[in-house]
C-alpha positions as CSV (number, residue, x, y, z in Angstrom):
1,X,82.4,132.1,77.0
2,X,79.1,129.9,76.4
3,X,78.4,126.6,78.0
4,X,78.9,125.0,74.4
5,X,82.2,126.5,74.0
6,X,83.2,125.0,77.7
7,X,81.9,121.7,76.7
8,X,83.5,121.6,73.5
9,X,87.0,123.3,74.5
10,X,87.9,122.2,78.0
11,X,88.9,118.8,76.8
12,X,91.0,120.4,74.0
13,X,92.6,122.8,76.2
14,X,93.2,119.6,78.7
15,X,95.1,117.9,75.9
16,X,97.2,121.0,75.0
17,X,98.2,121.4,78.5
18,X,99.0,117.6,78.7
19,X,101.2,118.0,75.7
20,X,103.3,120.5,77.3
21,X,103.9,118.3,80.3
22,X,106.9,116.2,80.9
23,X,106.3,112.5,80.3
24,X,107.8,111.4,83.3
25,X,105.0,113.0,85.6
26,X,102.4,110.4,85.0
27,X,100.2,111.8,87.9
28,X,100.3,115.5,86.9
29,X,98.8,114.2,83.2
30,X,96.3,112.1,84.9
31,X,95.0,115.0,87.2
32,X,94.9,117.3,83.9
33,X,93.1,115.0,82.1
34,X,90.6,114.1,85.1
35,X,90.3,118.0,85.5
36,X,89.2,118.7,81.9
37,X,86.9,116.2,81.5
38,X,85.3,117.1,84.8
39,X,84.9,120.4,83.5
40,X,83.1,119.4,80.4
41,X,80.9,116.9,82.3
42,X,79.9,119.7,84.7
43,X,79.3,121.8,81.8
44,X,77.0,119.3,80.1
45,X,75.1,118.8,83.4
46,X,74.8,122.8,83.7
47,X,73.7,122.6,80.0
48,X,71.0,119.8,80.8
49,X,69.6,121.4,83.8
50,X,69.4,124.9,82.2
51,X,67.4,123.0,79.1
52,X,63.6,124.2,79.2
53,X,61.5,121.8,77.0
54,X,58.8,124.4,76.9
55,X,60.5,126.9,74.7
56,X,60.2,126.7,70.7
57,X,62.4,124.2,69.0
58,X,63.9,123.5,65.5
59,X,60.6,124.3,63.7
60,X,60.5,128.1,64.9
61,X,64.8,128.4,64.6
62,X,64.5,129.8,68.2
63,X,67.5,127.2,69.7
64,X,68.2,127.6,73.3
65,X,71.8,127.0,73.4
66,X,72.9,129.1,70.2
67,X,76.3,131.0,70.8
68,X,76.6,134.3,68.9
69,X,80.4,134.9,68.0
C-alpha cells in the first residue's frame, strides 16, 4: 500500500470500524476515530518529509507520489 492510499483510506477504514461498534461504547468510538486520524496525519507527515523539491514536476509528468495499480 502506497503512502497516498494510506492517507486516503485510513479515515475511511476508521469510519467503517466505527459503524460496526456499539453506540453505547463512546470511548471505543473515540479511540478508533483518533487512531484513524493519527494514522492519516502520520502518513501525511511522512509524505511531506519524503518530498524532494529538486525532482522534475508536472512539466515532465514525473510525479513523485504516483501509485501504480
